[in-house]
Each structure stands twice: as structure tokens, then as C-alpha cells.
C-alpha positions in Angstrom: 30.4 31.7 29.5 28.1 34.7 29.3 25.3 34.7 26.8 25.8 37.0 23.8 23.9 40.3 23.6 21.3 40.5 20.8 23.6 42.8 18.9 26.6 40.4 19.1 24.4 37.5 18.2 23.0 39.2 15.1 26.4 40.5 14.1 27.7 36.9 14.0 25.0 36.2 11.3 25.7 39.2 9.1 27.8 38.2 6.1 30.5 40.6 5.0 31.1 40.5 1.2 34.4 42.2 0.3 34.7 44.4 -2.8 31.0 44.3 -3.7 29.4 46.0 -5.5 32.7 47.9 -6.1 36.3 47.5 -5.0 37.0 48.6 -1.5 33.3 48.2 -0.4 32.6 45.9 2.6 29.0 44.9 1.8 26.9 43.9 4.9 24.6 41.1 3.8 21.6 40.6 6.1 20.2 37.7 4.2 21.7 35.1 6.6 19.6 36.8 9.3 16.5 35.9 7.4 17.4 32.4 6.4 17.8 30.9 9.9 14.4 30.8 11.6 15.9 31.2 15.1 18.0 34.2 14.1 15.1 35.7 12.2 12.9 35.4 15.3 15.6 37.1 17.5 15.9 39.9 15.0 12.1 40.5 14.7 11.6 40.2 18.5 14.2 42.8 19.2 12.1 45.3 17.2 8.7 44.1 18.4 9.7 44.2 22.1 10.9 47.8 21.7 7.8 49.0 20.0 5.3 47.2 22.3 6.1 49.8 25.0 3.3 52.4 25.1 5.6 55.5 24.7 7.2 54.0 21.5 4.2 52.2 20.0 3.4 53.5 16.5 0.1 53.6 14.8 1.5 52.2 11.6 4.8 50.8 10.3 6.3 52.0 7.1 9.1 50.1 5.3 11.5 51.3 2.7 11.9 49.4 -0.6 12.9 46.6 -0.6 14.4 45.0 2.5 12.5 47.4 4.8 9.4 45.5 3.4 10.6 42.2 4.9 11.3 43.6 8.3 8.5 46.2 8.5 5.7 43.9 7.4 6.6 41.2 10.0 7.0 43.8 12.8 3.7 45.4 11.9 2.0 42.0 11.9 3.4 41.1 15.3 2.3 44.5 16.7 -1.1 44.2 15.2 -0.6 47.2 13.0 -0.9 48.1 9.4 2.1 48.3 7.0 2.8 50.9 4.5 5.3 50.3 1.6 7.5 53.2 0.4 8.4 52.1 -3.1 10.8 53.1 -5.8 9.3 55.4 -8.4 6.8 53.9 -10.8 5.8 50.8 -8.7 2.7 52.1 -7.0 -0.6 52.0 -8.9 -2.6 54.7 -7.1 -2.1 58.5 -6.6 1.3 59.1 -5.0 3.5 61.7 -3.4 7.2 61.4 -4.2 10.5 62.5 -2.9 13.8 62.6 -4.8 17.1 62.3 -3.0 20.7 62.2 -3.9 22.8 59.1 -4.2 26.6 58.9 -4.4 26.3 59.0 -8.2 22.9 60.5 -9.3 19.6 60.5 -7.6 16.6 58.3 -6.9 12.9 58.8 -6.2 10.6 57.1 -3.7 6.8 57.2 -3.6 4.0 56.7 -1.2 0.2 56.4 -1.8 -1.6 59.5 -0.8 -3.9 57.5 1.4 -1.2 55.4 3.1 -1.3 57.4 6.4 -3.5 59.9 8.0 -2.6 63.2 9.4 -1.4 62.7 13.0 -0.4 59.1 12.6 2.7 58.0 14.5 4.9 56.1 12.1 7.8 53.8 12.7 10.0 53.9 9.6 12.1 50.8 9.1 14.9 49.6 6.7 17.7 47.1 6.8 20.7 49.5 7.0 21.6 53.1 7.4 24.5 54.2 5.2 24.2 57.9 4.0 20.7 58.2 5.3 19.2 59.4 2.0 16.5 56.8 1.6 15.3 57.1 5.2 15.3 60.9 5.0 13.2 60.8 1.8 10.8 58.3 3.5 10.5 60.7 6.5 9.7 63.6 4.2 7.1 61.6 2.3 5.3 60.6 5.5 5.4 64.2 6.8 4.0 65.5 3.5 0.9 63.5 4.4 0.7 64.9 7.9 2.1 61.9 9.7 4.8 62.0 12.4 7.8 59.7 12.1 8.5 58.8 15.7 11.6 56.8 15.1 13.7 55.3 12.3 14.9 51.8 12.8 17.4 49.5 11.0 19.4 46.4 11.7 22.7 47.9 10.7 24.3 51.3 11.2 27.4 52.3 9.2 28.2 55.4 11.1 31.3 56.4 9.2 29.1 57.1 6.1 27.4 59.9 8.1 23.7 58.8 7.6 22.8 58.2 11.3 24.3 61.5 12.3 22.5 63.3 9.5 19.2 61.7 10.4 19.6 62.5 14.1 20.5 66.1 13.3 17.2 66.3 11.3 15.4 65.4 14.6 14.7 61.8 13.8 15.5 59.4 16.7 17.1 56.2 15.5 17.3 52.7 16.8 19.7 50.2 15.3 20.8 46.8 16.4 24.3 46.4 15.0 26.9 49.0 14.5 29.8 48.4 12.1 31.9 51.4 13.0 35.5 51.3 11.8 34.9 48.5 9.3 
């Protein structure tokens, strides 16, 4: 029997919760990836090995509230880099810049400390999942407001049918995802 690819291995550990948070939604729950130490290591190593290469190595890792904090901080630690949290509005104590983006019903705002990155910094922007792409696009805009360059967006899961990955790529942001749930 051939060994599983990293993508297939991780897919086996993502729980699908039907009809949550609303009827008809197939929620992709990544918490099982974090609970098993071996699976968690495979997940983190997949990102770390990619970003160790000189041409993809960032200067800093930024993570989106909240599951992007889990991934981003560990990836940053393993790469020997700093970590920058992009938080929901009202959670950061220092001077911030903010970006509002549209949700399916309403809008949301994310913030970043004004001293979180320096002009010219190469930033890896990481989250758990790409659905509509709104949160990652807002994070990218925040980092760019401070003069940083987002070299790549990364996530565990892509839900391509929701259009986010195409929207992000069309904006010029390269994406790296580990598991694709197309057609589900």
C-alpha cells in the first residue's frame, strides 16, 4: 500500500459537521488536527518546510483571528521568526489600523498594531480556512497599509466553490493550501 499524501492524511483528520452553524452548511472542523500530536506535527511541518526555502521565507508571520493564531504562532516559532496577530476590532490595546470587510450578512472589522510590521517586511499571512476570502483580503490590506508585502496567503483548507481562493489570487496574492474540499 502506498503511503498517503500529506493532503490525504490531513483530510482524514478534518471532521465534517453537517448543518452547522446553519442548515445545509458542511462545517470543516480542524480541531482534530490539533488534538493529535502526530497529526499536528505533520500539519505544522507541511507549512514550515515550505517556508524554510529561501525564495519563500518571510520576515514575519501574521495570523488571522483566531485559528490563524494557533497555526501562525507555531510556524513562526519553528522558522525563528516573529508573529503578528491580526485581531477582531477592539481587542488590541495599542494604536491600530483597521480594515472593514463584508460578510454574508453584515460586515466585520479587523485591526493590526501600527508597529506590527515595518515597511518592506515580507509577510506570510496564515489562517485555517479560505471560504469567501474576506478575512484574508482584509488582513492583506492592513499589512500593506503599513508598507509590508504579503508574499503568500496560507491555509489548511480551501473551499473553492465559495470563490475566496479565486478572489485572492485575482488580487495578486499567491495562495498555498493543504486540503481542498471542492464539490462538498
